[in-house]
N, C-alpha and C positions, 0 to 999 in steps of 0.2 A: 563437550566442546571446549572445556577449559574455562578459565576465569574471565569474566567481562568486567570492565573497570568499575562502574558505579553500582551502588546497592540496588537502585531501581532497575537498571538493565540486567544485573545478575539475577535478581528475583523474578523478573519477567521472563527471562530466558529459561530459568529453572522450571517455572510453572508451565511454560509453553512446551518444554520437552516432556513433561509429565502428561500433558494433554495429547501430545503426539503419540505417546505410547498407549494411552488409554482410549483415545478416540472420543473422550468426553470433554466438552468445552467448559473450562473453569477459569474465567477471567479473574484478575485480581481487583477487588473492589474494597470500599470501606475507607475509614479515616486515614489510614496510612498512605493513601493514594492522592491526598489533597493537592500535592505539588507534582504529581506524576503526569506524564503525557498519556495519550490514548493507546500507546503501545501496550500498556498493562492489560487492556481489555481486548484489543484487536488481534494481537499476536497469539495469545493462548487460544482465542476463538478459532483463528485460521488454522493453527497447528492441529487442532482436534479433527479437522477435515482432511488431514493428510495421512491418516492411518494406513491406507493402501492407495496412494495417489497415482500409481502407474507412471506414465511419461508426463513430466511437468514442464510447463513453460511459465517462467516468472517475468512479469512485466515490471520494469523499474529496478531490475537486479543490481545494477552498478551503484545506485544511490540508496539501496535498502538500508534501514537501520540495523545495527548489529544483532538485535534480538531476532529479527526476522531472518537475517542471514544465517544465524545459528540454527534456526528451525530448518531452513532449506538445506543447509549442509548436513544436518542430521538425516534428512530423507535421502540425500545423495549417498551418504556413508552406508545407508541401509540398502542401497542398490537401485534407487530410483534413477531413471534417465532424466536428468535435469538440464534444462537449457535456459539461459537468461536472455532477455532482450531489453535494450536501453538505448537512449540517444547519446549517452555518455560512455566512452571507452573506460573500462575499469582501470586501465593503466594510468589514466589521467588523475585518478583519485585514490591511488594505491595507499596513500598515507592515512586515509580515513578508516581503514579496516583494522580491527583488532589484530595484534600480531599473531595470536594463536589461530586465527582463521585464514591468514593470507595464503598459505600454500594450497589449501583446499579451494579457496575462492578462485584461484587462477587455474585450477583444473577444470572448472566448469565452462563449457562452450558458451559464448555470448555473441548474439547478433547485435551489431551496432547500427540501429535504425529505429525509426518510429514504428510502433505497433500499428498505427493507423494505415501505414502504407505497405507493411510487410506482407509477404505471401509465403505459404508453406513451401518448404523445399525438400520434403520427404514425408516420413510417417507423421500422422496427426497425433495430437496430444490427448491424454486422458484428463488432465487437469491444467487449468490456466489460473494463475494467481495474480492479483493486482491489489496489493496492500499499501494503503496510503500513497497511491500513485496517480490514480485517475484524475484527482483534483488538479494535478499539475499539467496534465496533457492539454495542449492548446495554448498554454501560457509560456512554458519553458522550452528553450531551444539551446542546443550546444553552442558554446562560444568557439572561436577559432582555436585550434590547437596551440597557436602561438600565445594565446592569452594565459598568463600565469596567475592572474588574480582570481578567476573563477571558471569552473567548467561550464557554467551556464552564462548565456548572454543576458544578464540582468542589469537593472538600472541602478545608478548611484544615488538617486533621490526618489522619494515617493511620487513626486509629480511626473517623473519620467517613466514610471512603470506602466506598461500597457495593460489596461483593464479589459480588453476585448478578447472574447473567446467564441469561436465559431459555434453557433447553436446546434450544429450537426455533430459535434465532437463525441457525445455519448453514443449516438447511433453508429458513427464510424467505428468506435471502439467495439461495440457489440457485433458489427459486421466482421471485424477482425477476429473476435472470439469465435464466431460461427465458422470462419475459414479454418482456424487452427485446431479446433476441437473435433474429436470424433463424435458421432451421434451418441447421446447419453453421457458425454463428458461434462465435467464440473468446472464452473467459473466461480472463483472466490474473490469478492470485492469488498474493500472497506474504504470509507470516505468520511471526511468531516461533515457533520450535518448541523443545521441551525436555521438562521433566518433566510439564508440562500443568496446566491449570486456571487460575483467576483469579490473577493476580500483581499485587502492589502496585507502582504507578509514581508517581514524583514528577516533575511536569512542569517545564519551564524557568522557570515563574513561581513555583514552590514549592508548587503545589497538588497534591492527591493524587487518584488514581483507580485503578481496576484495568484491566487489559487481559487478554485471553485468550491463554494460551500453549498451543500445540497439541502434545499428546503424540502418540506414534505411533498410538494408537487414535483420538484425536480427528481426526487427519489422515486416517486411513483412512476414517473415516465421511464426511468432507467430500468426498473424491475418488472415492468409490464410488457416488455417486448415479447411478441407472440412466439418468437423462435425459442424462447427459454421458459422454463417453469421454475418457480421459487421452491426450492427444497427446504430451506430454513432461513431465518433472518434474526438479527439481534440488534438492540439499540441501547446505548449507554450515554449518560450525561455526567459532567463533572459538577458536583455541588461544593460550594466553597466551605461548607461546614462538615460534610459527610464524605467527601471524596467521590470517586467514580461509583455510579449506581446504575443498575439496569432499569430500563423503562419499557413500557409496553409497545411503543411504536414510534415512528419518526415524528408524528405530530407532537409528541412530548418533548421534542428538541427544538421546536420552532422559535423559541425565544433566545436560543443560544447564538453566540457568534465568537469566532476565533480571530477576528480582524486585529492585526498587530499584536497578537499574543503568540507566545513561543510554541504553543501546541493547541490542538482542537479542544473544545469544551463539550462537543457532542460528536458521537461516532455512530455511523450506521454500517451494518455488515450484512451481506447476503451470500447465500450459496445458490447459484443458478445452475440448472442442468439443461443442456442443449437437447431440444426435442428431436 
């Protein structure tokens, strides 16, 4: 896929592409990752599940980090039928994409709408991916196309940021997954995990929003929907002395929080299969 700017991003993408080829999840952990975001664990994990993904729908496509875009574009180059869906038109954020990826990114068809409201318009999908995106659904909305400051309608101060998220958001998301996936299709999800509830986040442009942090009970509710079965799951936490480390379950993340931090300090991932 070519060179990505930072060492962290480049190493994460390189590892993820290895996982894509092997089908074996090998997240990057250890002391070198003390200052790294959760991308180093979630992107290689997700990539390993795309060995033979079939037709893929990616939720959050336009605002995906370059590491994840690199994985998706690699599946596309290998012949996967890839479709993106996002509330943000990728044309509005063209400048955020690595130069070496731009031409491929704009070859991929994109539906500009909320996944919660979207309906299938043709063949169903074999795989649906939602990597570091579900926590934003219910909080983030597209700004007016005339707004040149941010593609999102976010607040200029912490006090003005809306902390409310519809309690039905996760159910509605799973409703959408059930609509778009064929029976036996895969749903890959990763989210920040910790104490739980809405947490304040300041984005790279200085604007404020909230995102949802999944407590063990929130996570249990998400993965126990009877329409899906858990094929596999993984959990990681960021230790200030040892970097990212794998842990046994979501309960081991219950003391973590990423409130007003640049990235998550706990990450939960699951591969669900539609029954």
